[in-house]
C-alpha positions in Angstrom: 16.2 -31.2 144.4 16.3 -34.3 142.1 19.4 -36.4 142.7 21.7 -37.2 139.8 22.1 -40.8 138.7 24.7 -41.5 136.0 23.7 -43.9 133.3 25.9 -46.8 132.4 26.9 -45.3 129.0 27.9 -42.0 130.7 30.0 -44.0 133.2 31.7 -46.0 130.4 32.4 -42.9 128.3 33.8 -41.1 131.4 36.1 -44.0 132.2 37.5 -44.4 128.6 37.8 -40.6 128.0 39.6 -40.1 131.3 42.3 -42.7 130.7 42.6 -41.7 127.1 43.1 -38.1 128.1 45.7 -39.0 130.7 47.6 -41.1 128.1 47.4 -38.1 125.7 48.7 -35.8 128.3 51.8 -37.9 129.0 52.6 -38.7 125.4 51.8 -35.1 124.3 54.3 -33.7 126.9 57.0 -36.0 125.6 56.3 -34.8 122.0 56.5 -31.2 123.3 59.8 -31.9 125.1 61.3 -33.1 121.7 60.4 -29.7 120.2 59.4 -27.1 122.9 58.8 -24.3 120.4 55.4 -23.1 119.2 54.8 -21.1 116.0 52.0 -19.3 114.1 51.3 -20.0 110.5 52.0 -22.9 108.2 55.6 -23.7 108.8 58.0 -23.7 111.7 61.3 -25.3 112.8 64.4 -24.6 114.9 65.7 -22.1 112.3 62.6 -20.0 112.1 61.3 -17.5 114.8 59.1 -19.1 117.4 55.9 -17.5 118.9 57.4 -18.7 122.2 59.5 -21.5 123.7 58.8 -23.7 126.7 61.7 -24.5 129.2 60.8 -28.2 129.5 63.9 -30.1 128.1 67.5 -29.7 127.1 66.2 -28.8 123.7 65.1 -25.4 125.1 67.3 -22.5 124.1 70.0 -24.9 123.1 71.9 -22.6 120.7 73.7 -25.6 119.2 73.6 -25.1 115.5 76.2 -24.7 112.9 75.9 -21.9 110.4 72.7 -22.3 108.3 72.9 -22.9 104.6 70.4 -22.4 101.9 69.5 -25.3 99.6 69.6 -23.0 96.5 70.4 -19.3 95.8 67.6 -16.8 95.8 64.9 -15.5 98.2 62.6 -18.0 99.8 65.0 -21.0 99.7 64.7 -23.5 102.6 67.6 -23.6 105.0 69.3 -26.4 106.8 71.9 -26.7 109.6 73.5 -29.4 111.7 73.0 -29.7 115.4 76.0 -29.5 117.7 74.3 -30.7 120.9 72.8 -33.9 122.3 69.1 -33.6 121.3 66.3 -35.0 123.4 64.2 -37.0 121.0 61.5 -39.4 122.1 59.2 -38.5 119.2 58.7 -42.1 118.0 56.9 -43.8 120.8 55.4 -40.4 121.9 53.6 -39.9 118.6 52.5 -43.5 118.3 51.0 -43.5 121.8 49.5 -40.1 121.2 47.6 -41.1 118.1 46.5 -44.5 119.5 45.1 -42.8 122.6 43.5 -40.1 120.4 41.4 -42.6 118.5 40.0 -44.0 121.7 39.1 -40.5 122.7 37.6 -39.6 119.3 35.5 -42.7 118.9 34.2 -42.7 122.5 33.5 -39.0 122.2 31.5 -39.4 119.0 29.4 -42.2 120.6 28.9 -40.1 123.7 27.8 -37.1 121.7 25.3 -39.1 119.5 23.8 -40.9 122.5 23.8 -37.7 124.5 21.8 -35.9 121.8 19.2 -38.6 121.0 18.7 -39.7 124.7 18.1 -36.1 125.8 21.0 -36.2 128.2 22.4 -32.8 127.2 19.0 -31.2 127.1 17.8 -32.6 130.5 21.0 -32.5 132.5 23.3 -29.9 131.0 21.3 -27.2 129.2 20.5 -24.4 131.6 16.9 -23.3 131.9 15.8 -19.8 131.1 15.1 -19.1 134.8 18.8 -20.0 135.6 20.3 -17.3 133.5 21.0 -14.4 135.9 24.2 -12.9 137.3 22.9 -13.3 140.9 22.2 -17.1 140.4 25.6 -17.5 138.8 27.4 -15.6 141.5 25.7 -17.6 144.3 26.5 -20.8 142.6 30.1 -19.7 142.1 30.6 -18.8 145.7 29.0 -22.0 146.9 31.8 -24.0 145.4 34.2 -22.5 147.9 32.2 -23.6 150.9 32.9 -27.2 152.0 29.3 -28.0 153.1 27.8 -26.5 149.9 30.4 -28.4 147.8 29.2 -31.7 149.4 25.6 -30.8 148.6 26.5 -30.3 144.9 27.4 -34.0 144.7 23.9 -35.1 145.5 21.8 -32.8 143.4 21.4 -31.7 139.8 24.2 -29.7 138.3 24.4 -26.0 139.1 24.7 -23.2 136.6 28.5 -23.1 136.8 28.8 -26.8 136.3 26.5 -26.8 133.3 28.3 -23.9 131.6 31.7 -25.6 132.3 30.6 -29.0 131.1 29.0 -27.6 128.0 32.2 -25.6 127.2 34.3 -28.7 127.6 32.1 -31.0 125.6 31.1 -28.6 122.8 34.1 -26.4 122.5 37.4 -27.5 124.1 37.2 -31.2 123.1 36.2 -30.4 119.5 39.0 -27.9 119.2 41.6 -30.3 120.6 40.4 -33.1 118.3 40.2 -31.0 115.1 43.5 -29.2 115.7 45.1 -32.5 116.4 43.8 -33.9 113.1 45.1 -30.8 111.3 48.6 -31.8 112.2 48.2 -35.0 110.2 49.3 -34.6 106.6 47.1 -37.6 105.6 44.0 -36.0 107.1 44.7 -32.5 105.7 45.3 -34.0 102.2 41.7 -35.2 102.3 40.3 -32.3 104.2 42.4 -29.2 103.4 39.8 -26.9 104.9 41.2 -27.8 108.3 44.4 -25.9 107.6 42.4 -22.8 106.7 40.2 -23.2 109.8 43.2 -23.2 112.1 45.3 -20.6 110.1 48.1 -23.1 109.2 49.5 -26.4 110.5 51.8 -24.7 113.1 48.9 -22.5 114.3 46.9 -25.7 114.8 49.7 -27.1 117.0 49.7 -23.9 119.1 45.9 -23.8 119.4 46.1 -27.6 120.3 48.5 -26.8 123.1 46.4 -24.0 124.7 43.1 -26.0 124.4 44.8 -29.1 126.0 46.2 -26.8 128.7 42.6 -25.5 129.4 41.4 -29.1 129.6 44.2 -29.9 132.1 43.1 -26.9 134.2 39.5 -28.2 134.1 40.7 -31.7 135.1 42.6 -30.3 138.1 39.7 -28.2 139.3 37.3 -31.1 138.7 39.4 -33.5 140.8 39.7 -30.9 143.6 35.9 -30.5 143.7 35.5 -34.3 143.6 37.7 -34.6 146.7 36.0 -31.7 148.5 32.5 -33.0 147.9 33.2 -36.6 148.9 35.8 -38.6 147.1 34.6 -42.1 147.8 30.9 -41.1 147.1 31.8 -39.5 143.8 34.1 -42.3 142.6 31.4 -44.9 143.3 28.8 -42.8 141.6 30.7 -42.6 138.4 31.9 -46.2 138.4 30.1 -49.1 140.0 27.9 -47.4 142.7 24.6 -45.5 142.6 
């Protein structure tokens, strides 16, 4: 079968996107530690019920609030309360780093997408052919990833059906969802493009969707790294950086 040769623009985009995503993961985790609660809808805070809460910092299930007070009498009034515990709060540098890394990811991703479409990269290398669509072919390809010898062969030939489907899902679904849901959490962006809030069912819903999409990308990254190691770490790293 024809061997894969990564083009320089693919290597460059892979490098920038990888390091941007790692920076986003670290800074995003710090942001999540500052408020480890996820909600559904438009609004959410420590005094409103959470969809679920993550046990990742001392802010988890703290229970350290004085009695809440309404700003004004009547139904629907916002409420406020003072904390009675030492809060973990690294939101400042976390958010700044997150948005800085995000723009590297967005700009590089847009360039990659445009070049990928007009160069035929997606059509030639990632779009499965009609003859590939069968459960038998998919199952054989899936099973081959668990065999060391077959895994090594994957690194020297065209992408298999499982790889193509996975890469297409990451490029055309997970990354767009992560980027758009992240933009929805910016008041400046949603002021200009309010349809984003409707698209993701509210600002807090966008944050929750952002979390799950990013988690799926982390899972993809973990499996991707495992397969790189199993199929020849040195060979694969050289192929995607400075080698052939």
